[in-house]
RORODO-126388 format. One record per residue: residue in one letter; y, z, x of N, C-alpha, C in turn; residue number from 1. Coordinates in Angstrom, 2 decimals. Example, Ala and Ser with C-alpha at 12.3 -4.5 7.8 and 13.67 -1.06 7.14 Angstrom:
// RORODO-126388
SEMAR   rest      n_py      n_pz      n_px     ca_py     ca_pz     ca_px      c_py      c_pz      c_px    nr
SEMAR      A     -5.69      7.80     13.19     -4.50      7.80     12.30     -3.30      7.80     13.20     1
SEMAR      S     -2.25      7.08     12.85     -1.06      7.14     13.67      0.03      7.87     12.90     2
This chain:
// RORODO-126388
SEMAR   rest      n_py      n_pz      n_px     ca_py     ca_pz     ca_px      c_py      c_pz      c_px    nr
SEMAR      M     -1.19      0.00      0.84      0.00      0.00      0.00      1.24      0.00      0.88     1
SEMAR      S      2.18     -0.91      0.59      3.40     -1.01      1.38      4.28      0.21      1.18     2
SEMAR      E      4.95      0.60      2.23      5.91      1.69      2.13      7.13      1.22      1.34     3
SEMAR      P      7.75      2.11      0.59      8.95      1.70     -0.16     10.10      1.41      0.79     4
SEMAR      L     10.99      0.55      0.36     12.24      0.30      1.07     13.21      1.41      0.69     5
SEMAR      I     13.83      2.02      1.67     14.74      3.14      1.41     16.13      2.79      1.93     6
SEMAR      L     17.10      2.91      1.03     18.50      2.67      1.38     19.23      4.00      1.35     7
SEMAR      E     19.63      4.47      2.52     20.30      5.76      2.63     21.81      5.60      2.44     8
SEMAR      P     22.46      6.61      1.87     23.93      6.58      1.80     24.52      6.86      3.17     9
SEMAR      N     25.83      6.69      3.28     26.49      6.95      4.56     26.44      8.43      4.92    10
SEMAR      G     26.54      9.29      3.91     26.50     10.72      4.15     25.14     11.30      3.80    11
SEMAR      I     25.13     12.58      3.52     23.90     13.27      3.15     23.54     12.94      1.70    12
SEMAR      A     22.30     12.54      1.47     21.85     12.22      0.11     21.63     13.48     -0.69    13
SEMAR      D     22.21     13.52     -1.90     21.94     14.64     -2.80     21.48     14.15     -4.17    14
SEMAR      A     21.16     12.85     -4.25     20.62     12.25     -5.47     19.77     11.06     -5.06    15
SEMAR      C     18.93     10.61     -5.98     18.03      9.50     -5.65     17.75      8.67     -6.89    16
SEMAR      I     17.69      7.36     -6.71     17.26      6.43     -7.75     16.03      5.69     -7.24    17
SEMAR      I     14.94      5.81     -7.96     13.70      5.10     -7.65     13.67      3.88     -8.56    18
SEMAR      W     13.68      2.68     -7.98     13.92      1.45     -8.74     12.74      0.49     -8.56    19
SEMAR      L     12.07      0.18     -9.66     10.88     -0.69     -9.63     11.24     -2.13     -9.99    20
SEMAR      H     10.76     -3.05     -9.19     10.99     -4.48     -9.43     10.08     -5.00    -10.54    21
SEMAR      G     10.26     -6.26    -10.89      9.47     -6.89    -11.94      8.25     -7.62    -11.40    22
SEMAR      L      7.50     -8.21    -12.32      6.29     -8.96    -11.99      6.62    -10.14    -11.06    23
SEMAR      G      5.86    -10.24     -9.98      6.01    -11.37     -9.06      7.13    -11.21     -8.05    24
SEMAR      A      7.91    -10.14     -8.15      9.00     -9.91     -7.20      8.52     -8.97     -6.11    25
SEMAR      D      9.45     -8.40     -5.34      9.05     -7.45     -4.31     10.12     -6.38     -4.15    26
SEMAR      R      9.91     -5.49     -3.22     10.79     -4.32     -3.05     12.20     -4.71     -2.62    27
SEMAR      Y     12.38     -5.93     -2.11     13.72     -6.38     -1.69     14.53     -6.97     -2.85    28
SEMAR      D     13.89     -7.16     -4.00     14.53     -7.87     -5.10     15.81     -7.18     -5.57    29
SEMAR      F     15.79     -5.85     -5.63     16.96     -5.14     -6.12     17.77     -4.47     -5.00    30
SEMAR      L     17.52     -4.87     -3.76     18.31     -4.33     -2.65     19.80     -4.65     -2.81    31
SEMAR      P     20.18     -5.90     -3.16     21.61     -6.18     -3.35     22.23     -5.33     -4.46    32
SEMAR      V     21.46     -5.06     -5.51     21.96     -4.21     -6.59     22.16     -2.78     -6.09    33
SEMAR      A     21.18     -2.27     -5.34     21.30     -0.92     -4.78     22.51     -0.83     -3.86    34
SEMAR      E     22.72     -1.85     -3.04     23.87     -1.84     -2.13     25.18     -1.84     -2.90    35
SEMAR      A     25.23     -2.61     -3.99     26.45     -2.64     -4.80     26.70     -1.30     -5.47    36
SEMAR      L     25.66     -0.69     -6.03     25.81      0.59     -6.71     26.18      1.71     -5.74    37
SEMAR      Q     25.71      1.59     -4.52     25.99      2.65     -3.54     27.47      2.69     -3.16    38
SEMAR      Q     28.20      1.63     -3.45     29.64      1.66     -3.22     30.33      2.65     -4.16    39
SEMAR      K     29.70      2.92     -5.30     30.23      3.87     -6.27     29.52      5.23     -6.18    40
SEMAR      L     28.21      5.17     -5.92     27.39      6.37     -5.88     27.19      6.77     -4.42    41
SEMAR      H     28.19      7.43     -3.87     28.31      7.58     -2.42     27.25      8.46     -1.76    42
SEMAR      S     26.62      9.35     -2.53     25.64     10.25     -1.92     24.24     10.03     -2.49    43
SEMAR      T     23.98      8.82     -2.98     22.71      8.51     -3.63     21.81      7.67     -2.75    44
SEMAR      R     20.59      8.13     -2.58     19.55      7.37     -1.88     18.84      6.47     -2.89    45
SEMAR      F     18.51      5.26     -2.47     17.72      4.35     -3.30     16.35      4.17     -2.68    46
SEMAR      V     15.33      4.33     -3.50     13.94      4.11     -3.08     13.40      2.94     -3.88    47
SEMAR      L     12.99      1.88     -3.17     12.55      0.64     -3.80     11.08      0.40     -3.44    48
SEMAR      P     10.17      0.84     -4.31      8.74      0.69     -4.00      8.24     -0.73     -4.22    49
SEMAR      Q      7.08     -1.00     -3.65      6.44     -2.31     -3.72      5.17     -2.24     -4.56    50
SEMAR      A      5.06     -3.10     -5.56      3.84     -3.17     -6.36      2.72     -3.80     -5.54    51
SEMAR      P      1.47     -3.43     -5.78      0.34     -4.08     -5.09      0.18     -5.53     -5.55    52
SEMAR      T     -0.37     -6.33     -4.68     -0.65     -7.73     -5.03     -2.05     -7.82     -5.62    53
SEMAR      R     -2.15     -8.41     -6.82     -3.44     -8.52     -7.49     -3.39     -9.68     -8.50    54
SEMAR      P     -4.55    -10.12     -8.96     -4.59    -11.21     -9.94     -3.93    -10.80    -11.26    55
SEMAR      V     -3.21    -11.74    -11.86     -2.57    -11.52    -13.15     -3.14    -12.53    -14.15    56
SEMAR      T     -3.82    -12.02    -15.15     -4.58    -12.87    -16.06     -3.72    -13.91    -16.75    57
SEMAR      I     -2.55    -13.52    -17.27     -1.74    -14.47    -18.02     -1.14    -15.56    -17.13    58
SEMAR      N     -1.16    -15.35    -15.83     -0.66    -16.36    -14.89     -1.80    -17.11    -14.22    59
SEMAR      G     -2.87    -17.29    -14.99     -4.00    -18.07    -14.48     -4.83    -17.36    -13.43    60
SEMAR      G     -4.68    -16.05    -13.35     -5.44    -15.29    -12.37     -4.86    -15.33    -10.97    61
SEMAR      W     -3.68    -15.95    -10.81     -3.05    -15.98     -9.48     -2.65    -14.58     -9.06    62
SEMAR      S     -2.78    -14.29     -7.78     -2.41    -12.98     -7.26     -0.93    -12.93     -6.94    63
SEMAR      M     -0.31    -11.85     -7.34      1.12    -11.65     -7.11      1.43    -10.17     -7.21    64
SEMAR      P      2.59     -9.72     -6.74      2.95     -8.32     -6.90      3.00     -7.96     -8.39    65
SEMAR      S      2.25     -6.95     -8.76      2.13     -6.59    -10.17      1.83     -5.10    -10.30    66
SEMAR      W      2.57     -4.43    -11.17      2.33     -3.01    -11.41      1.08     -2.81    -12.25    67
SEMAR      Y      0.70     -3.84    -13.02     -0.53     -3.82    -13.81     -0.81     -5.23    -14.29    68
SEMAR      D     -2.07     -5.50    -14.57     -2.45     -6.81    -15.09     -2.03     -6.93    -16.56    69
SEMAR      I     -1.54     -8.11    -16.92     -1.24     -8.43    -18.32     -2.34     -9.37    -18.79    70
SEMAR      L     -3.10     -8.92    -19.76     -4.29     -9.65    -20.20     -3.98    -10.69    -21.26    71
SEMAR      A     -2.97    -10.43    -22.08     -2.58    -11.37    -23.13     -1.15    -11.06    -23.55    72
SEMAR      M     -0.47    -12.10    -24.08      0.94    -11.95    -24.45      1.15    -11.55    -25.90    73
SEMAR      S      0.19    -11.87    -26.78      0.41    -11.62    -28.20     -0.88    -11.13    -28.85    74
SEMAR      P     -0.74    -10.45    -30.01      0.50    -10.20    -30.76      1.44     -9.23    -30.05    75
SEMAR      A      0.92     -8.37    -29.21      1.74     -7.55    -28.32      1.09     -7.61    -26.95    76
SEMAR      R      1.82     -7.19    -25.92      1.26     -7.25    -24.58     -0.04     -6.44    -24.50    77
SEMAR      A     -1.12     -7.10    -24.07     -2.37     -6.39    -23.78     -2.41     -6.18    -22.28    78
SEMAR      I     -2.54     -4.94    -21.85     -2.40     -4.62    -20.44     -3.60     -3.83    -19.94    79
SEMAR      D     -3.71     -3.78    -18.60     -4.71     -2.95    -17.95     -4.14     -1.54    -17.84    80
SEMAR      R     -4.57     -0.66    -18.74     -4.00      0.69    -18.80     -4.31      1.49    -17.54    81
SEMAR      E     -5.48      1.28    -16.96     -5.84      2.03    -15.76     -4.90      1.70    -14.61    82
SEMAR      Q     -4.54      0.42    -14.48     -3.60      0.03    -13.43     -2.20      0.58    -13.70    83
SEMAR      L     -1.81      0.59    -14.97     -0.52      1.17    -15.31     -0.48      2.66    -14.96    84
SEMAR      E     -1.56      3.36    -15.27     -1.61      4.79    -14.94     -1.54      5.01    -13.43    85
SEMAR      A     -2.18      4.14    -12.66     -2.13      4.25    -11.21     -0.70      4.04    -10.71    86
SEMAR      S      0.01      3.08    -11.31      1.40      2.84    -10.92      2.28      4.03    -11.30    87
SEMAR      A      2.00      4.63    -12.47      2.75      5.82    -12.87      2.53      6.95    -11.86    88
SEMAR      Q      1.31      7.11    -11.40      1.03      8.14    -10.41      1.74      7.85     -9.10    89
SEMAR      Q      1.88      6.57     -8.75      2.62      6.20     -7.55      4.09      6.64     -7.69    90
SEMAR      V      4.67      6.41     -8.85      6.05      6.81     -9.09      6.18      8.34     -9.05    91
SEMAR      I      5.25      9.03     -9.66      5.28     10.50     -9.63      5.21     11.00     -8.18    92
SEMAR      G      4.39     10.33     -7.37      4.32     10.69     -5.95      5.66     10.52     -5.26    93
SEMAR      L      6.41      9.47     -5.64      7.72      9.24     -5.04      8.72     10.31     -5.50    94
SEMAR      I      8.65     10.70     -6.78      9.52     11.78     -7.28      9.24     13.06     -6.49    95
SEMAR      E      7.96     13.37     -6.34      7.59     14.60     -5.65      8.00     14.56     -4.19    96
SEMAR      A      7.91     13.39     -3.56      8.31     13.27     -2.16      9.82     13.51     -2.01    97
SEMAR      Q     10.61     12.99     -2.95     12.06     13.22     -2.89     12.39     14.68     -3.17    98
SEMAR      R     11.67     15.27     -4.11     11.86     16.70     -4.39     11.54     17.53     -3.14    99
SEMAR      D     10.44     17.19     -2.49     10.04     17.94     -1.30     11.01     17.71     -0.13   100
SEMAR      A     11.74     16.58     -0.18     12.73     16.29      0.87     14.07     16.95      0.56   101
SEMAR      G     14.15     17.68     -0.55     15.36     18.45     -0.83     16.22     17.94     -1.96   102
SEMAR      I     15.81     16.87     -2.64     16.59     16.36     -3.75     16.18     17.08     -5.04   103
SEMAR      D     17.14     17.62     -5.74     16.88     18.27     -7.02     16.33     17.23     -8.00   104
SEMAR      P     15.16     17.45     -8.61     14.62     16.47     -9.56     15.58     16.12    -10.69   105
SEMAR      A     16.47     17.03    -11.04     17.46     16.75    -12.08     18.49     15.71    -11.61   106
SEMAR      R     18.43     15.35    -10.33     19.30     14.30     -9.78     18.48     13.12     -9.27   107
SEMAR      I     17.27     13.00     -9.78     16.42     11.84     -9.49     16.33     10.99    -10.75   108
SEMAR      F     16.66      9.71    -10.62     16.62      8.78    -11.74     15.53      7.74    -11.50   109
SEMAR      L     14.92      7.29    -12.58     13.97      6.19    -12.52     14.59      4.96    -13.16   110
SEMAR      A     14.49      3.83    -12.47     15.00      2.57    -12.99     13.94      1.50    -12.80   111
SEMAR      G     13.90      0.54    -13.71     12.92     -0.53    -13.56     13.30     -1.75    -14.37   112
SEMAR      F     12.96     -2.90    -13.82     13.23     -4.18    -14.47     11.92     -4.78    -14.98   113
SEMAR      S     11.91     -5.20    -16.25     10.78     -5.90    -16.84      9.50     -5.06    -16.72   114
SEMAR      Q      8.48     -5.55    -16.02      7.24     -4.79    -15.89      7.50     -3.44    -15.21   115
SEMAR      G      8.40     -3.43    -14.24      8.76     -2.16    -13.59      9.38     -1.18    -14.56   116
SEMAR      G     10.15     -1.70    -15.52     10.74     -0.85    -16.54      9.70     -0.24    -17.45   117
SEMAR      A      8.65     -1.00    -17.75      7.57     -0.47    -18.58      6.89      0.71    -17.89   118
SEMAR      V      6.70      0.60    -16.59      6.10      1.70    -15.82      7.03      2.91    -15.84   119
SEMAR      V      8.32      2.67    -15.67      9.30      3.75    -15.66      9.32      4.49    -17.00   120
SEMAR      L      9.34      3.76    -18.11      9.36      4.39    -19.43      8.10      5.22    -19.64   121
SEMAR      H      6.95      4.67    -19.25      5.69      5.39    -19.41      5.68      6.66    -18.55   122
SEMAR      T      6.12      6.52    -17.30      6.10      7.65    -16.37      7.02      8.76    -16.82   123
SEMAR      A      8.26      8.40    -17.15      9.28      9.41    -17.46      8.97     10.15    -18.76   124
SEMAR      F      8.59      9.42    -19.79      8.50     10.04    -21.11      7.09     10.47    -21.51   125
SEMAR      L      6.07      9.92    -20.85      4.71     10.28    -21.24      3.89     10.96    -20.16   126
SEMAR      R      4.35     10.92    -18.89      3.53     11.46    -17.81      4.22     12.53    -16.97   127
SEMAR      W      5.46     12.33    -16.58      6.14     13.29    -15.71      6.43     14.56    -16.49   128
SEMAR      Q      6.14     15.68    -15.90      6.43     16.98    -16.50      7.36     17.73    -15.58   129
SEMAR      G      8.62     17.76    -15.91      9.59     18.44    -15.08     10.96     17.84    -15.26   130
SEMAR      P     11.97     18.39    -14.57     13.33     17.87    -14.69     13.42     16.44    -14.17   131
SEMAR      L     14.36     15.69    -14.69     14.62     14.32    -14.26     16.06     13.98    -14.64   132
SEMAR      G     16.71     13.21    -13.79     18.11     12.88    -14.06     18.30     11.95    -15.23   133
SEMAR      G     17.40     10.97    -15.38     17.51     10.00    -16.45     16.73      8.75    -16.14   134
SEMAR      V     16.83      7.79    -17.05     16.03      6.57    -16.99     16.90      5.36    -17.28   135
SEMAR      I     16.70      4.30    -16.50     17.38      3.02    -16.73     16.30      1.96    -16.93   136
SEMAR      A     16.30      1.34    -18.10     15.27      0.36    -18.46     15.93     -1.00    -18.66   137
SEMAR      L     15.66     -1.93    -17.77     16.30     -3.24    -17.80     15.32     -4.32    -18.26   138
SEMAR      S     15.69     -5.04    -19.31     14.94     -6.21    -19.78     13.45     -5.91    -19.88   139
SEMAR      T     13.14     -4.82    -20.56     11.76     -4.35    -20.53     11.27     -3.95    -21.92   140
SEMAR      Y     10.11     -3.35    -21.95      9.45     -2.96    -23.19      8.61     -1.73    -22.91   141
SEMAR      A      7.98     -1.18    -23.95      7.20      0.05    -23.76      5.81     -0.15    -24.36   142
SEMAR      P      4.88     -0.74    -23.59      3.57     -1.04    -24.14      2.73      0.17    -24.49   143
SEMAR      T      3.12      1.34    -23.98      2.33      2.54    -24.25      2.98      3.47    -25.27   144
SEMAR      F      4.13      3.07    -25.82      4.75      3.87    -26.87      4.07      3.55    -28.20   145
SEMAR      A      3.70      4.57    -28.92      3.25      4.37    -30.30      4.47      4.18    -31.18   146
SEMAR      E      4.24      3.99    -32.47      5.38      3.81    -33.38      6.29      5.03    -33.33   147
SEMAR      R      5.68      6.20    -33.16      6.44      7.42    -32.97      5.85      8.18    -31.78   148
SEMAR      I      6.71      8.77    -30.97      6.23      9.59    -29.86      6.81     10.99    -30.01   149
SEMAR      E      6.00     11.97    -29.69      6.44     13.37    -29.73      6.75     13.82    -28.32   150
SEMAR      L      7.97     14.24    -28.11      8.42     14.63    -26.77      8.81     16.10    -26.77   151
SEMAR      S      8.57     16.74    -25.63      9.00     18.13    -25.48     10.52     18.19    -25.43   152
SEMAR      E     11.05     19.37    -25.64     12.51     19.54    -25.61     13.07     19.15    -24.25   153
SEMAR      D     12.36     19.49    -23.18     12.82     19.15    -21.83     12.90     17.64    -21.64   154
SEMAR      V     11.88     16.91    -22.09     11.86     15.46    -21.91     12.92     14.79    -22.76   155
SEMAR      R     13.19     15.32    -23.94     14.23     14.74    -24.79     15.60     14.83    -24.15   156
SEMAR      R     15.74     15.71    -23.15     17.04     15.85    -22.48     17.32     14.71    -21.50   157
SEMAR      Y     16.30     13.95    -21.10     16.56     12.85    -20.16     17.45     11.81    -20.82   158
SEMAR      P     18.64     11.54    -20.30     19.42     10.43    -20.85     18.77      9.10    -20.45   159
SEMAR      A     18.90      8.11    -21.31     18.28      6.81    -21.03     19.26      5.69    -21.36   160
SEMAR      L     19.19      4.64    -20.56     20.03      3.46    -20.74     19.11      2.24    -20.83   161
SEMAR      C     19.13      1.56    -21.98     18.29      0.38    -22.20     19.19     -0.86    -22.25   162
SEMAR      L     18.96     -1.78    -21.35     19.78     -2.98    -21.22     18.90     -4.22    -21.37   163
SEMAR      H     19.42     -5.25    -22.09     18.59     -6.42    -22.36     19.46     -7.65    -22.53   164
SEMAR      G     18.88     -8.81    -22.25     19.55    -10.07    -22.47     19.28    -10.61    -23.86   165
SEMAR      S     20.31    -11.05    -24.55     20.14    -11.57    -25.91     19.38    -12.89    -25.93   166
SEMAR      R     19.30    -13.56    -24.77     18.58    -14.84    -24.69     17.31    -14.72    -23.86   167
SEMAR      D     16.79    -13.52    -23.72     15.58    -13.29    -22.92     14.37    -13.92    -23.61   168
SEMAR      D     13.74    -14.90    -22.95     12.55    -15.54    -23.52     11.27    -15.09    -22.81   169
SEMAR      V     11.39    -14.11    -21.92     10.22    -13.54    -21.25      9.81    -12.24    -21.95   170
SEMAR      V     10.76    -11.34    -22.06     10.58    -10.13    -22.86     11.60    -10.20    -23.99   171
SEMAR      P     11.20    -10.63    -25.19     12.16    -10.80    -26.29     12.96     -9.53    -26.55   172
SEMAR      P     14.24     -9.68    -26.91     15.07     -8.50    -27.16     14.46     -7.54    -28.18   173
SEMAR      A     13.71     -8.05    -29.14     13.09     -7.18    -30.14     12.15     -6.17    -29.51   174
SEMAR      M     11.48     -6.55    -28.41     10.57     -5.63    -27.73     11.37     -4.52    -27.05   175
SEMAR      G     12.49     -4.88    -26.46     13.35     -3.87    -25.84     13.96     -2.94    -26.87   176
SEMAR      R     14.38     -3.50    -27.99     14.98     -2.68    -29.04     13.95     -1.71    -29.64   177
SEMAR      A     12.70     -2.16    -29.71     11.65     -1.28    -30.23     11.48     -0.06    -29.35   178
SEMAR      A     11.54     -0.26    -28.03     11.44      0.88    -27.10     12.64      1.81    -27.27   179
SEMAR      Y     13.82      1.20    -27.35     15.04      1.98    -27.58     14.94      2.80    -28.87   180
SEMAR      Q     14.51      2.15    -29.95     14.44      2.82    -31.24     13.46      3.98    -31.22   181
SEMAR      C     12.34      3.77    -30.52     11.33      4.81    -30.40     11.92      6.05    -29.71   182
SEMAR      L     12.66      5.83    -28.63     13.29      6.94    -27.92     14.36      7.60    -28.80   183
SEMAR      H     15.14      6.79    -29.46     16.19      7.31    -30.35     15.58      8.20    -31.43   184
SEMAR      D     14.51      7.71    -32.05     13.88      8.46    -33.14     13.24      9.75    -32.64   185
SEMAR      A     12.89      9.78    -31.34     12.28     10.98    -30.76     13.32     12.00    -30.31   186
SEMAR      G     14.61     11.66    -30.47     15.66     12.61    -30.13     16.25     12.45    -28.75   187
SEMAR      V     15.95     11.35    -28.07     16.50     11.11    -26.73     17.93     10.60    -26.84   188
SEMAR      N     18.79     11.02    -25.93     20.16     10.50    -25.84     20.09      9.14    -25.14   189
SEMAR      V     19.84      8.09    -25.91     19.58      6.77    -25.36     20.65      5.79    -25.82   190
SEMAR      T     21.07      4.93    -24.90     22.09      3.92    -25.16     21.47      2.53    -25.07   191
SEMAR      W     21.83      1.64    -26.00     21.36      0.25    -25.98     22.55     -0.67    -25.73   192
SEMAR      R     22.37     -1.62    -24.80     23.40     -2.64    -24.57     22.73     -3.99    -24.38   193
SEMAR      E     23.33     -4.99    -24.99     22.83     -6.36    -24.89     23.86     -7.22    -24.18   194
SEMAR      Y     23.38     -8.20    -23.44     24.26     -9.08    -22.66     23.89    -10.54    -22.95   195
SEMAR      P     24.84    -11.45    -22.86     24.55    -12.87    -23.11     23.85    -13.49    -21.90   196
SEMAR      M     22.59    -13.14    -21.71     21.84    -13.61    -20.55     20.37    -13.76    -20.93   197
SEMAR      S     19.62    -14.38    -20.02     18.18    -14.50    -20.20     17.49    -13.35    -19.47   198
SEMAR      H     16.35    -13.61    -18.83     15.60    -12.55    -18.15     16.13    -12.41    -16.74   199
SEMAR      E     17.24    -11.71    -16.61     17.96    -11.65    -15.34     18.85    -10.42    -15.32   200
SEMAR      V     19.69    -10.35    -14.30     20.65     -9.25    -14.17     22.02     -9.85    -13.90   201
SEMAR      L     23.04     -9.36    -14.60     24.40     -9.85    -14.45     25.29     -8.80    -13.77   202
SEMAR      P     26.34     -9.24    -13.06     27.27     -8.28    -12.45     27.85     -7.29    -13.46   203
SEMAR      E     28.15     -7.76    -14.67     28.68     -6.86    -15.70     27.69     -5.73    -16.00   204
SEMAR      E     26.41     -6.07    -16.01     25.36     -5.09    -16.27     25.32     -4.03    -15.16   205
SEMAR      I     25.41     -4.49    -13.91     25.39     -3.56    -12.78     26.61     -2.65    -12.82   206
SEMAR      R     27.76     -3.22    -13.20     28.96     -2.40    -13.34     28.74     -1.31    -14.40   207
SEMAR      D     28.14     -1.68    -15.53     27.90     -0.71    -16.60     26.91      0.37    -16.16   208
SEMAR      I     25.91     -0.01    -15.36     24.97      0.98    -14.84     25.70      1.99    -13.96   209
SEMAR      G     26.56      1.48    -13.09     27.33      2.37    -12.22     28.22      3.31    -13.02   210
SEMAR      N     28.85      2.78    -14.06     29.73      3.61    -14.88     28.95      4.65    -15.68   211
SEMAR      W     27.71      4.32    -16.03     26.86      5.28    -16.75     26.37      6.38    -15.80   212
SEMAR      L     26.01      5.99    -14.58     25.47      6.95    -13.62     26.54      7.86    -13.04   213
SEMAR      A     27.73      7.34    -12.79     28.75      8.09    -12.06     29.01      9.48    -12.63   214
SEMAR      P     29.30      9.62    -13.93     29.56     10.98    -14.43     28.32     11.87    -14.40   215
SEMAR      L     27.15     11.29    -14.54     25.92     12.09    -14.47     25.70     12.65    -13.08   216
SEMAR      L     26.24     11.95    -12.08     26.07     12.36    -10.69     27.33     13.00    -10.12   217
SEMAR      G     28.33     13.20    -10.98     29.56     13.84    -10.52     30.43     12.95     -9.67   218
SEMAR      E     30.27     11.62     -9.83     31.09     10.68     -9.09     32.25     10.22     -9.97   219
SEMAR      D     33.29      9.69     -9.33     34.44      9.15    -10.05     34.09      7.75    -10.55   220
SEMAR      A     34.04      7.56    -11.86     33.65      6.26    -12.43     34.59      5.14    -12.01   221
SEMAR      A     35.82      5.48    -11.60     36.79      4.45    -11.23     36.68      4.07     -9.75   222
SEMAR      S     35.85      4.76     -9.00     35.80      4.52     -7.55     35.08      3.22     -7.23   223
């Protein structure tokens, strides 16, 4: 398993964002985003893990970086749950490593794009037991959420930001909204934002992420 890419701040890190890439990408995919956000989040470390390379059924069995195999696209995503659980455990290991390195878990955030976002939602709300700063879910869905999920009071405290493209033809906006609605109905302080884009990331979106994170981390949103 590849070591995660770590982007340190100029000073001492007192917060951390663990950011998972999407299907077929790699740990360098969101490095430019992390570098841009670090201009605002001056004491935040970014940890960018790498998914294992394995065959993906819906892509003809070709091997590529994947947090879990996708077996079918409809009527809803059919996935390899065992692989998803393994990826969730990998993320939990990263949270624990940052905690052991001195970062308060209440200042550790999980972020993920597309398939990486699905892992983040599963890990944060269904598997991790303990404090967490919050969750950022980009252009993603929640294949392991039931129609309703029961969350502990501590988990309901995690703020969440769900961002999606209105023209996304890879993960339809309805799938992202369903995840948002599930969290909302469970009592999570969750925000939904849509952008005029496809399955991608826009500068406006990154700006909004920075503005959402800054007050949670005690940074000046205008910086």
